[in-house]
Structures are given as structure tokens and as C-alpha cells.
PDB file of the backbone (N, CA, C, O) and the ligand in Angstrom, with CONECT records:
HET     ZN  A 101       1
ATOM      1  N   MET A   1    -224.251 -55.790-269.459  1.00  0.00           N
ATOM      2  CA  MET A   1    -223.245 -55.158-268.728  1.00  0.00           C
ATOM      3  C   MET A   1    -223.942 -53.788-268.188  1.00  0.00           C
ATOM      4  O   MET A   1    -223.982 -53.448-267.005  1.00  0.00           O
ATOM      5  N   ARG A   2    -224.418 -53.155-269.162  1.00  0.00           N
ATOM      6  CA  ARG A   2    -224.881 -51.780-268.843  1.00  0.00           C
ATOM      7  C   ARG A   2    -226.159 -51.953-267.906  1.00  0.00           C
ATOM      8  O   ARG A   2    -226.430 -51.183-266.985  1.00  0.00           O
ATOM      9  N   GLU A   3    -226.897 -53.060-268.266  1.00  0.00           N
ATOM     10  CA  GLU A   3    -228.323 -53.487-267.586  1.00  0.00           C
ATOM     11  C   GLU A   3    -227.836 -53.589-265.954  1.00  0.00           C
ATOM     12  O   GLU A   3    -228.427 -53.053-265.017  1.00  0.00           O
ATOM     13  N   ALA A   4    -226.737 -54.328-265.871  1.00  0.00           N
ATOM     14  CA  ALA A   4    -226.300 -54.915-264.370  1.00  0.00           C
ATOM     15  C   ALA A   4    -226.012 -53.358-263.741  1.00  0.00           C
ATOM     16  O   ALA A   4    -226.589 -53.079-262.690  1.00  0.00           O
ATOM     17  N   LEU A   5    -225.196 -52.419-264.323  1.00  0.00           N
ATOM     18  CA  LEU A   5    -224.825 -51.462-263.805  1.00  0.00           C
ATOM     19  C   LEU A   5    -226.035 -50.475-263.464  1.00  0.00           C
ATOM     20  O   LEU A   5    -225.875 -49.691-262.528  1.00  0.00           O
ATOM     21  N   ALA A   6    -227.084 -50.474-264.086  1.00  0.00           N
ATOM     22  CA  ALA A   6    -228.250 -49.853-263.930  1.00  0.00           C
ATOM     23  C   ALA A   6    -229.033 -50.322-262.653  1.00  0.00           C
ATOM     24  O   ALA A   6    -229.639 -49.631-261.834  1.00  0.00           O
ATOM     25  N   ALA A   7    -228.877 -51.543-262.696  1.00  0.00           N
ATOM     26  CA  ALA A   7    -229.635 -52.308-261.533  1.00  0.00           C
ATOM     27  C   ALA A   7    -228.867 -51.959-260.347  1.00  0.00           C
ATOM     28  O   ALA A   7    -229.465 -51.733-259.295  1.00  0.00           O
ATOM     29  N   ALA A   8    -227.794 -51.904-260.406  1.00  0.00           N
ATOM     30  CA  ALA A   8    -226.977 -51.723-259.208  1.00  0.00           C
ATOM     31  C   ALA A   8    -226.996 -50.314-258.554  1.00  0.00           C
ATOM     32  O   ALA A   8    -226.936 -50.098-257.343  1.00  0.00           O
ATOM     33  N   VAL A   9    -227.093 -49.356-259.583  1.00  0.00           N
ATOM     34  CA  VAL A   9    -227.510 -47.947-259.397  1.00  0.00           C
ATOM     35  C   VAL A   9    -228.935 -47.925-258.665  1.00  0.00           C
ATOM     36  O   VAL A   9    -229.165 -47.231-257.674  1.00  0.00           O
ATOM     37  N   ARG A  10    -229.717 -48.643-259.187  1.00  0.00           N
ATOM     38  CA  ARG A  10    -231.105 -48.657-258.618  1.00  0.00           C
ATOM     39  C   ARG A  10    -231.159 -49.081-257.227  1.00  0.00           C
ATOM     40  O   ARG A  10    -231.909 -48.499-256.444  1.00  0.00           O
ATOM     41  N   ASP A  11    -230.334 -50.168-256.815  1.00  0.00           N
ATOM     42  CA  ASP A  11    -230.302 -50.712-255.680  1.00  0.00           C
ATOM     43  C   ASP A  11    -229.664 -49.890-254.596  1.00  0.00           C
ATOM     44  O   ASP A  11    -229.953 -49.941-253.401  1.00  0.00           O
ATOM     45  N   VAL A  12    -228.797 -49.156-255.141  1.00  0.00           N
ATOM     46  CA  VAL A  12    -228.176 -48.171-254.031  1.00  0.00           C
ATOM     47  C   VAL A  12    -229.240 -47.183-253.742  1.00  0.00           C
ATOM     48  O   VAL A  12    -229.463 -46.868-252.573  1.00  0.00           O
ATOM     49  N   LYS A  13    -229.862 -46.710-254.651  1.00  0.00           N
ATOM     50  CA  LYS A  13    -230.837 -45.519-254.637  1.00  0.00           C
ATOM     51  C   LYS A  13    -231.825 -46.209-253.492  1.00  0.00           C
ATOM     52  O   LYS A  13    -231.993 -45.647-252.410  1.00  0.00           O
ATOM     53  N   ALA A  14    -232.346 -47.235-253.757  1.00  0.00           N
ATOM     54  CA  ALA A  14    -233.519 -47.857-253.155  1.00  0.00           C
ATOM     55  C   ALA A  14    -232.965 -47.974-251.582  1.00  0.00           C
ATOM     56  O   ALA A  14    -233.748 -47.682-250.678  1.00  0.00           O
ATOM     57  N   ASN A  15    -231.797 -48.345-251.310  1.00  0.00           N
ATOM     58  CA  ASN A  15    -231.406 -48.441-249.908  1.00  0.00           C
ATOM     59  C   ASN A  15    -230.867 -47.246-249.155  1.00  0.00           C
ATOM     60  O   ASN A  15    -230.509 -47.357-247.983  1.00  0.00           O
ATOM     61  N   LEU A  16    -230.806 -46.093-249.822  1.00  0.00           N
ATOM     62  CA  LEU A  16    -230.590 -44.910-249.415  1.00  0.00           C
ATOM     63  C   LEU A  16    -231.596 -44.269-248.336  1.00  0.00           C
ATOM     64  O   LEU A  16    -232.808 -44.257-248.553  1.00  0.00           O
ATOM     65  N   ARG A  17    -231.052 -43.753-247.199  1.00  0.00           N
ATOM     66  CA  ARG A  17    -231.909 -43.265-246.285  1.00  0.00           C
ATOM     67  C   ARG A  17    -231.147 -42.174-245.524  1.00  0.00           C
ATOM     68  O   ARG A  17    -230.014 -41.811-245.840  1.00  0.00           O
ATOM     69  N   LEU A  18    -231.852 -41.679-244.497  1.00  0.00           N
ATOM     70  CA  LEU A  18    -230.998 -40.518-243.707  1.00  0.00           C
ATOM     71  C   LEU A  18    -230.769 -41.365-242.379  1.00  0.00           C
ATOM     72  O   LEU A  18    -231.602 -41.994-241.725  1.00  0.00           O
ATOM     73  N   CYS A  19    -229.538 -41.219-242.189  1.00  0.00           N
ATOM     74  CA  CYS A  19    -229.019 -41.616-240.648  1.00  0.00           C
ATOM     75  C   CYS A  19    -229.901 -41.265-239.502  1.00  0.00           C
ATOM     76  O   CYS A  19    -230.117 -40.069-239.307  1.00  0.00           O
ATOM     77  N   SER A  20    -230.427 -42.133-238.736  1.00  0.00           N
ATOM     78  CA  SER A  20    -231.408 -41.496-237.714  1.00  0.00           C
ATOM     79  C   SER A  20    -230.779 -40.854-236.621  1.00  0.00           C
ATOM     80  O   SER A  20    -231.453 -40.410-235.692  1.00  0.00           O
ATOM     81  N   VAL A  21    -229.122 -40.737-236.662  1.00  0.00           N
ATOM     82  CA  VAL A  21    -228.454 -40.113-235.551  1.00  0.00           C
ATOM     83  C   VAL A  21    -228.139 -38.552-236.245  1.00  0.00           C
ATOM     84  O   VAL A  21    -228.585 -37.502-235.783  1.00  0.00           O
ATOM     85  N   CYS A  22    -227.387 -38.654-237.293  1.00  0.00           N
ATOM     86  CA  CYS A  22    -226.721 -37.466-237.733  1.00  0.00           C
ATOM     87  C   CYS A  22    -227.383 -37.024-239.015  1.00  0.00           C
ATOM     88  O   CYS A  22    -226.974 -35.947-239.448  1.00  0.00           O
ATOM     89  N   ASN A  23    -228.272 -37.602-239.673  1.00  0.00           N
ATOM     90  CA  ASN A  23    -228.982 -37.010-240.828  1.00  0.00           C
ATOM     91  C   ASN A  23    -228.327 -37.226-242.225  1.00  0.00           C
ATOM     92  O   ASN A  23    -228.873 -36.930-243.288  1.00  0.00           O
ATOM     93  N   ASN A  24    -227.091 -37.775-242.093  1.00  0.00           N
ATOM     94  CA  ASN A  24    -226.436 -38.080-243.382  1.00  0.00           C
ATOM     95  C   ASN A  24    -227.149 -38.888-244.257  1.00  0.00           C
ATOM     96  O   ASN A  24    -228.023 -39.625-243.803  1.00  0.00           O
ATOM     97  N   ILE A  25    -226.881 -38.855-245.559  1.00  0.00           N
ATOM     98  CA  ILE A  25    -227.475 -39.814-246.399  1.00  0.00           C
ATOM     99  C   ILE A  25    -226.549 -41.038-246.352  1.00  0.00           C
ATOM    100  O   ILE A  25    -225.321 -41.011-246.423  1.00  0.00           O
ATOM    101  N   THR A  26    -227.398 -42.197-246.212  1.00  0.00           N
ATOM    102  CA  THR A  26    -226.510 -43.211-245.989  1.00  0.00           C
ATOM    103  C   THR A  26    -227.336 -44.521-246.473  1.00  0.00           C
ATOM    104  O   THR A  26    -228.556 -44.425-246.601  1.00  0.00           O
ATOM    105  N   ASP A  27    -226.707 -45.683-246.728  1.00  0.00           N
ATOM    106  CA  ASP A  27    -227.256 -46.893-246.803  1.00  0.00           C
ATOM    107  C   ASP A  27    -227.292 -47.683-245.572  1.00  0.00           C
ATOM    108  O   ASP A  27    -227.978 -48.705-245.590  1.00  0.00           O
ATOM    109  N   LEU A  28    -226.679 -47.377-244.538  1.00  0.00           N
ATOM    110  CA  LEU A  28    -226.596 -48.033-243.199  1.00  0.00           C
ATOM    111  C   LEU A  28    -227.064 -47.061-242.173  1.00  0.00           C
ATOM    112  O   LEU A  28    -226.793 -45.861-242.237  1.00  0.00           O
ATOM    113  N   ASP A  29    -227.753 -47.590-241.252  1.00  0.00           N
ATOM    114  CA  ASP A  29    -228.378 -46.718-240.274  1.00  0.00           C
ATOM    115  C   ASP A  29    -227.947 -47.424-238.818  1.00  0.00           C
ATOM    116  O   ASP A  29    -228.407 -48.534-238.551  1.00  0.00           O
ATOM    117  N   PRO A  30    -227.070 -46.760-237.910  1.00  0.00           N
ATOM    118  CA  PRO A  30    -226.447 -45.580-238.180  1.00  0.00           C
ATOM    119  C   PRO A  30    -225.371 -45.734-239.280  1.00  0.00           C
ATOM    120  O   PRO A  30    -224.905 -46.813-239.645  1.00  0.00           O
ATOM    121  N   CYS A  31    -225.010 -44.422-239.796  1.00  0.00           N
ATOM    122  CA  CYS A  31    -224.062 -44.446-240.960  1.00  0.00           C
ATOM    123  C   CYS A  31    -222.594 -44.757-240.750  1.00  0.00           C
ATOM    124  O   CYS A  31    -222.187 -44.718-239.589  1.00  0.00           O
ATOM    125  N   VAL A  32    -221.856 -45.021-241.598  1.00  0.00           N
ATOM    126  CA  VAL A  32    -220.436 -45.479-241.477  1.00  0.00           C
ATOM    127  C   VAL A  32    -219.611 -44.553-240.549  1.00  0.00           C
ATOM    128  O   VAL A  32    -218.759 -44.987-239.773  1.00  0.00           O
ATOM    129  N   TYR A  33    -219.871 -43.488-240.661  1.00  0.00           N
ATOM    130  CA  TYR A  33    -219.080 -42.378-239.798  1.00  0.00           C
ATOM    131  C   TYR A  33    -219.305 -42.620-238.299  1.00  0.00           C
ATOM    132  O   TYR A  33    -218.349 -42.531-237.528  1.00  0.00           O
ATOM    133  N   LEU A  34    -220.566 -42.929-237.849  1.00  0.00           N
ATOM    134  CA  LEU A  34    -220.959 -43.129-236.618  1.00  0.00           C
ATOM    135  C   LEU A  34    -220.286 -44.679-236.110  1.00  0.00           C
ATOM    136  O   LEU A  34    -219.713 -44.889-235.040  1.00  0.00           O
ATOM    137  N   GLN A  35    -220.520 -45.578-237.112  1.00  0.00           N
ATOM    138  CA  GLN A  35    -219.825 -46.777-236.797  1.00  0.00           C
ATOM    139  C   GLN A  35    -218.487 -46.947-236.674  1.00  0.00           C
ATOM    140  O   GLN A  35    -218.060 -47.892-236.009  1.00  0.00           O
ATOM    141  N   GLN A  36    -217.600 -46.020-237.323  1.00  0.00           N
ATOM    142  CA  GLN A  36    -216.230 -45.925-237.016  1.00  0.00           C
ATOM    143  C   GLN A  36    -215.910 -45.281-235.822  1.00  0.00           C
ATOM    144  O   GLN A  36    -214.787 -45.421-235.338  1.00  0.00           O
ATOM    145  N   ARG A  37    -216.993 -44.403-235.143  1.00  0.00           N
ATOM    146  CA  ARG A  37    -216.501 -43.726-233.945  1.00  0.00           C
ATOM    147  C   ARG A  37    -217.497 -44.228-232.821  1.00  0.00           C
ATOM    148  O   ARG A  37    -218.620 -43.767-232.622  1.00  0.00           O
ATOM    149  N   HIS A  38    -216.877 -45.269-232.112  1.00  0.00           N
ATOM    150  CA  HIS A  38    -217.738 -45.697-231.137  1.00  0.00           C
ATOM    151  C   HIS A  38    -217.753 -44.854-229.831  1.00  0.00           C
ATOM    152  O   HIS A  38    -218.599 -44.994-228.947  1.00  0.00           O
ATOM    153  N   THR A  39    -216.703 -43.941-229.804  1.00  0.00           N
ATOM    154  CA  THR A  39    -216.915 -42.983-228.643  1.00  0.00           C
ATOM    155  C   THR A  39    -217.061 -41.728-229.337  1.00  0.00           C
ATOM    156  O   THR A  39    -216.436 -41.336-230.322  1.00  0.00           O
ATOM    157  N   GLN A  40    -218.186 -41.020-228.533  1.00  0.00           N
ATOM    158  CA  GLN A  40    -218.548 -39.712-229.136  1.00  0.00           C
ATOM    159  C   GLN A  40    -218.025 -38.595-228.197  1.00  0.00           C
ATOM    160  O   GLN A  40    -218.776 -37.752-227.707  1.00  0.00           O
ATOM    161  N   SER A  41    -216.576 -38.648-227.960  1.00  0.00           N
ATOM    162  CA  SER A  41    -215.969 -37.990-227.016  1.00  0.00           C
ATOM    163  C   SER A  41    -215.923 -36.431-227.587  1.00  0.00           C
ATOM    164  O   SER A  41    -216.028 -35.491-226.800  1.00  0.00           O
ATOM    165  N   GLU A  42    -215.781 -36.255-228.807  1.00  0.00           N
ATOM    166  CA  GLU A  42    -215.774 -35.019-229.337  1.00  0.00           C
ATOM    167  C   GLU A  42    -217.041 -34.371-229.537  1.00  0.00           C
ATOM    168  O   GLU A  42    -217.994 -35.105-229.799  1.00  0.00           O
ATOM    169  N   PRO A  43    -217.241 -33.041-229.457  1.00  0.00           N
ATOM    170  CA  PRO A  43    -218.470 -32.439-229.799  1.00  0.00           C
ATOM    171  C   PRO A  43    -218.774 -32.475-231.110  1.00  0.00           C
ATOM    172  O   PRO A  43    -217.899 -32.344-231.966  1.00  0.00           O
ATOM    173  N   GLY A  44    -220.164 -32.674-231.427  1.00  0.00           N
ATOM    174  CA  GLY A  44    -220.696 -32.864-232.894  1.00  0.00           C
ATOM    175  C   GLY A  44    -220.542 -31.544-233.562  1.00  0.00           C
ATOM    176  O   GLY A  44    -220.477 -30.463-232.976  1.00  0.00           O
ATOM    177  N   VAL A  45    -220.484 -31.757-234.965  1.00  0.00           N
ATOM    178  CA  VAL A  45    -220.198 -30.504-235.762  1.00  0.00           C
ATOM    179  C   VAL A  45    -221.521 -30.536-236.759  1.00  0.00           C
ATOM    180  O   VAL A  45    -221.994 -31.610-237.131  1.00  0.00           O
ATOM    181  N   ARG A  46    -222.009 -29.407-237.111  1.00  0.00           N
ATOM    182  CA  ARG A  46    -223.087 -29.216-237.857  1.00  0.00           C
ATOM    183  C   ARG A  46    -222.603 -28.992-239.310  1.00  0.00           C
ATOM    184  O   ARG A  46    -221.657 -28.222-239.471  1.00  0.00           O
ATOM    185  N   VAL A  47    -223.231 -29.667-240.506  1.00  0.00           N
ATOM    186  CA  VAL A  47    -222.699 -29.398-241.773  1.00  0.00           C
ATOM    187  C   VAL A  47    -223.918 -29.114-242.539  1.00  0.00           C
ATOM    188  O   VAL A  47    -225.005 -29.613-242.248  1.00  0.00           O
ATOM    189  N   GLU A  48    -223.738 -28.347-243.475  1.00  0.00           N
ATOM    190  CA  GLU A  48    -225.028 -28.169-244.201  1.00  0.00           C
ATOM    191  C   GLU A  48    -225.450 -29.223-245.179  1.00  0.00           C
ATOM    192  O   GLU A  48    -226.626 -29.567-245.302  1.00  0.00           O
ATOM    193  N   GLU A  49    -224.590 -29.659-245.781  1.00  0.00           N
ATOM    194  CA  GLU A  49    -224.835 -30.863-246.936  1.00  0.00           C
ATOM    195  C   GLU A  49    -223.892 -32.119-246.578  1.00  0.00           C
ATOM    196  O   GLU A  49    -222.798 -32.014-246.024  1.00  0.00           O
ATOM    197  N   PRO A  50    -224.480 -33.296-246.976  1.00  0.00           N
ATOM    198  CA  PRO A  50    -223.487 -34.536-246.750  1.00  0.00           C
ATOM    199  C   PRO A  50    -222.204 -34.294-247.483  1.00  0.00           C
ATOM    200  O   PRO A  50    -221.174 -34.738-246.974  1.00  0.00           O
ATOM    201  N   THR A  51    -222.144 -33.678-248.556  1.00  0.00           N
ATOM    202  CA  THR A  51    -220.771 -33.443-249.235  1.00  0.00           C
ATOM    203  C   THR A  51    -219.806 -32.865-248.229  1.00  0.00           C
ATOM    204  O   THR A  51    -218.629 -33.223-248.271  1.00  0.00           O
ATOM    205  N   ASN A  52    -220.239 -31.959-247.290  1.00  0.00           N
ATOM    206  CA  ASN A  52    -219.251 -31.310-246.418  1.00  0.00           C
ATOM    207  C   ASN A  52    -218.611 -32.310-245.528  1.00  0.00           C
ATOM    208  O   ASN A  52    -217.492 -32.100-245.061  1.00  0.00           O
ATOM    209  N   ILE A  53    -219.262 -33.360-245.283  1.00  0.00           N
ATOM    210  CA  ILE A  53    -218.596 -34.536-244.407  1.00  0.00           C
ATOM    211  C   ILE A  53    -217.399 -34.869-245.285  1.00  0.00           C
ATOM    212  O   ILE A  53    -216.313 -34.731-244.722  1.00  0.00           O
ATOM    213  N   ALA A  54    -217.373 -35.293-246.596  1.00  0.00           N
ATOM    214  CA  ALA A  54    -216.374 -35.695-247.270  1.00  0.00           C
ATOM    215  C   ALA A  54    -215.288 -34.687-247.236  1.00  0.00           C
ATOM    216  O   ALA A  54    -214.127 -35.087-247.156  1.00  0.00           O
ATOM    217  N   ALA A  55    -215.508 -33.621-247.280  1.00  0.00           N
ATOM    218  CA  ALA A  55    -214.393 -32.599-247.349  1.00  0.00           C
ATOM    219  C   ALA A  55    -213.748 -32.619-245.948  1.00  0.00           C
ATOM    220  O   ALA A  55    -212.522 -32.542-245.881  1.00  0.00           O
ATOM    221  N   ILE A  56    -214.545 -32.726-244.734  1.00  0.00           N
ATOM    222  CA  ILE A  56    -213.894 -32.652-243.507  1.00  0.00           C
ATOM    223  C   ILE A  56    -213.192 -34.006-243.259  1.00  0.00           C
ATOM    224  O   ILE A  56    -212.165 -34.062-242.583  1.00  0.00           O
ATOM    225  N   GLU A  57    -213.769 -35.111-243.822  1.00  0.00           N
ATOM    226  CA  GLU A  57    -212.904 -36.517-243.713  1.00  0.00           C
ATOM    227  C   GLU A  57    -211.630 -36.322-244.177  1.00  0.00           C
ATOM    228  O   GLU A  57    -210.688 -36.873-243.608  1.00  0.00           O
ATOM    229  N   LYS A  58    -211.431 -35.463-245.335  1.00  0.00           N
ATOM    230  CA  LYS A  58    -210.183 -35.544-245.921  1.00  0.00           C
ATOM    231  C   LYS A  58    -209.215 -34.816-244.980  1.00  0.00           C
ATOM    232  O   LYS A  58    -208.021 -35.078-245.123  1.00  0.00           O
ATOM    233  N   THR A  59    -209.504 -34.112-244.227  1.00  0.00           N
ATOM    234  CA  THR A  59    -208.544 -33.384-243.238  1.00  0.00           C
ATOM    235  C   THR A  59    -208.047 -34.430-242.283  1.00  0.00           C
ATOM    236  O   THR A  59    -206.871 -34.312-241.939  1.00  0.00           O
ATOM    237  N   LYS A  60    -208.767 -35.478-241.773  1.00  0.00           N
ATOM    238  CA  LYS A  60    -208.586 -36.282-240.815  1.00  0.00           C
ATOM    239  C   LYS A  60    -208.335 -35.907-239.538  1.00  0.00           C
ATOM    240  O   LYS A  60    -207.778 -36.591-238.680  1.00  0.00           O
ATOM    241  N   HIS A  61    -208.867 -34.516-239.399  1.00  0.00           N
ATOM    242  CA  HIS A  61    -208.626 -33.805-237.945  1.00  0.00           C
ATOM    243  C   HIS A  61    -209.735 -33.989-237.145  1.00  0.00           C
ATOM    244  O   HIS A  61    -209.690 -33.674-235.956  1.00  0.00           O
ATOM    245  N   PHE A  62    -210.834 -34.511-237.703  1.00  0.00           N
ATOM    246  CA  PHE A  62    -212.161 -34.435-236.868  1.00  0.00           C
ATOM    247  C   PHE A  62    -212.603 -35.737-236.580  1.00  0.00           C
ATOM    248  O   PHE A  62    -212.598 -36.529-237.522  1.00  0.00           O
ATOM    249  N   ASN A  63    -212.978 -36.122-235.497  1.00  0.00           N
ATOM    250  CA  ASN A  63    -213.082 -37.427-234.899  1.00  0.00           C
ATOM    251  C   ASN A  63    -214.450 -37.468-234.289  1.00  0.00           C
ATOM    252  O   ASN A  63    -214.835 -38.505-233.749  1.00  0.00           O
ATOM    253  N   GLY A  64    -215.244 -36.344-234.345  1.00  0.00           N
ATOM    254  CA  GLY A  64    -216.620 -36.465-233.644  1.00  0.00           C
ATOM    255  C   GLY A  64    -217.685 -36.873-234.553  1.00  0.00           C
ATOM    256  O   GLY A  64    -217.506 -37.485-235.607  1.00  0.00           O
ATOM    257  N   VAL A  65    -218.835 -36.486-234.064  1.00  0.00           N
ATOM    258  CA  VAL A  65    -220.040 -36.888-235.118  1.00  0.00           C
ATOM    259  C   VAL A  65    -220.617 -35.756-235.792  1.00  0.00           C
ATOM    260  O   VAL A  65    -220.611 -34.655-235.242  1.00  0.00           O
ATOM    261  N   TYR A  66    -221.140 -35.934-236.989  1.00  0.00           N
ATOM    262  CA  TYR A  66    -221.740 -34.916-237.775  1.00  0.00           C
ATOM    263  C   TYR A  66    -223.229 -34.859-237.417  1.00  0.00           C
ATOM    264  O   TYR A  66    -223.826 -35.782-236.863  1.00  0.00           O
ATOM    265  N   HIS A  67    -223.792 -33.650-237.797  1.00  0.00           N
ATOM    266  CA  HIS A  67    -225.275 -33.423-238.058  1.00  0.00           C
ATOM    267  C   HIS A  67    -225.511 -32.788-239.209  1.00  0.00           C
ATOM    268  O   HIS A  67    -225.210 -31.602-239.339  1.00  0.00           O
ATOM    269  N   VAL A  68    -226.054 -33.467-240.140  1.00  0.00           N
ATOM    270  CA  VAL A  68    -226.366 -32.892-241.601  1.00  0.00           C
ATOM    271  C   VAL A  68    -227.824 -32.030-241.492  1.00  0.00           C
ATOM    272  O   VAL A  68    -228.894 -32.566-241.205  1.00  0.00           O
ATOM    273  N   LEU A  69    -227.646 -30.575-241.783  1.00  0.00           N
ATOM    274  CA  LEU A  69    -228.744 -29.885-241.790  1.00  0.00           C
ATOM    275  C   LEU A  69    -229.639 -29.935-243.048  1.00  0.00           C
ATOM    276  O   LEU A  69    -230.854 -29.788-242.913  1.00  0.00           O
ATOM    277  N   HIS A  70    -229.070 -30.143-244.310  1.00  0.00           N
ATOM    278  CA  HIS A  70    -229.377 -30.468-245.454  1.00  0.00           C
ATOM    279  C   HIS A  70    -230.025 -29.160-246.091  1.00  0.00           C
ATOM    280  O   HIS A  70    -230.788 -29.184-247.057  1.00  0.00           O
ATOM    281  N   GLY A  71    -229.661 -28.146-245.491  1.00  0.00           N
ATOM    282  CA  GLY A  71    -229.933 -26.792-246.065  1.00  0.00           C
ATOM    283  C   GLY A  71    -231.337 -26.825-246.539  1.00  0.00           C
ATOM    284  O   GLY A  71    -232.251 -27.256-245.836  1.00  0.00           O
ATOM    285  N   SER A  72    -231.529 -26.274-247.972  1.00  0.00           N
ATOM    286  CA  SER A  72    -233.037 -26.294-248.467  1.00  0.00           C
ATOM    287  C   SER A  72    -233.113 -27.160-249.371  1.00  0.00           C
ATOM    288  O   SER A  72    -234.112 -27.162-250.091  1.00  0.00           O
ATOM    289  N   ILE A  73    -232.011 -28.176-249.572  1.00  0.00           N
ATOM    290  CA  ILE A  73    -232.082 -29.120-250.685  1.00  0.00           C
ATOM    291  C   ILE A  73    -232.075 -30.561-249.970  1.00  0.00           C
ATOM    292  O   ILE A  73    -231.183 -30.975-249.230  1.00  0.00           O
ATOM    293  N   SER A  74    -233.263 -31.249-250.345  1.00  0.00           N
ATOM    294  CA  SER A  74    -233.460 -32.472-249.537  1.00  0.00           C
ATOM    295  C   SER A  74    -234.091 -33.462-250.689  1.00  0.00           C
ATOM    296  O   SER A  74    -235.302 -33.649-250.808  1.00  0.00           O
ATOM    297  N   PRO A  75    -233.000 -34.120-251.591  1.00  0.00           N
ATOM    298  CA  PRO A  75    -233.165 -34.969-252.548  1.00  0.00           C
ATOM    299  C   PRO A  75    -234.087 -36.209-252.038  1.00  0.00           C
ATOM    300  O   PRO A  75    -234.891 -36.716-252.821  1.00  0.00           O
ATOM    301  N   LEU A  76    -233.970 -36.613-250.901  1.00  0.00           N
ATOM    302  CA  LEU A  76    -234.798 -37.713-250.309  1.00  0.00           C
ATOM    303  C   LEU A  76    -236.303 -37.394-250.069  1.00  0.00           C
ATOM    304  O   LEU A  76    -237.144 -38.242-249.771  1.00  0.00           O
ATOM    305  N   HIS A  77    -236.564 -35.918-250.256  1.00  0.00           N
ATOM    306  CA  HIS A  77    -238.047 -35.533-250.004  1.00  0.00           C
ATOM    307  C   HIS A  77    -238.574 -34.843-251.260  1.00  0.00           C
ATOM    308  O   HIS A  77    -239.569 -34.120-251.304  1.00  0.00           O
ATOM    309  N   GLY A  78    -237.852 -35.133-252.173  1.00  0.00           N
ATOM    310  CA  GLY A  78    -238.391 -34.696-253.644  1.00  0.00           C
ATOM    311  C   GLY A  78    -238.103 -33.063-253.701  1.00  0.00           C
ATOM    312  O   GLY A  78    -238.805 -32.381-254.448  1.00  0.00           O
ATOM    313  N   LEU A  79    -237.247 -32.554-253.046  1.00  0.00           N
ATOM    314  CA  LEU A  79    -236.961 -31.155-253.233  1.00  0.00           C
ATOM    315  C   LEU A  79    -235.671 -31.081-253.984  1.00  0.00           C
ATOM    316  O   LEU A  79    -234.770 -31.752-253.481  1.00  0.00           O
ATOM    317  N   GLY A  80    -235.382 -30.440-255.040  1.00  0.00           N
ATOM    318  CA  GLY A  80    -234.073 -30.349-255.630  1.00  0.00           C
ATOM    319  C   GLY A  80    -233.660 -29.134-255.825  1.00  0.00           C
ATOM    320  O   GLY A  80    -232.553 -28.931-256.325  1.00  0.00           O
TER     321      GLY A  80
HETATM  322 ZN    ZN A 101    -224.977 -40.596-239.267  1.00  0.00          ZN2+
END
């Protein structure tokens, strides 16, 4: 059981990449946020970290696209 969980976590990490459109950390490219939004009628918003997207999503007021700047932290590039 524990081994299966570890393997699942490993798979997720192996599949993570940056969205080619908005730079969000995702396992799908383009990411789910873009796939949900077939029209990009609203202007994009820049966020510093992928976690900021979750905070904005909770408000349900924003329906545009994101662009993640990743600040100075970039876990996919070995900087922590
Ligand atoms: Zn994206």
C-alpha cells in the first residue's frame, strides 16, 4: 500500500511540466485552466506562483488565463 502510494507520487512528479501557454505547473499541456476556457476573451492575469491560481479560482470571479511568473522559486529547475 505504502509502496503503491510512493509510486503514484513518483508518477505525478515525473509527469509534471510547465504549461507552454501560461507557465503553470501542470501534468497536462495546455493545463486544465486553459482547457476549461476555450475563449480567452478576458485579459490574462500575471501571478507570481502557481498557488496563487488556486486562490483566484476560489473566488470564481476570474475567467481569463493566467501567466505564472514563478518569482525566484523554480522547483522544476532545481531552485528552491
Ligand atoms: Zn496553462
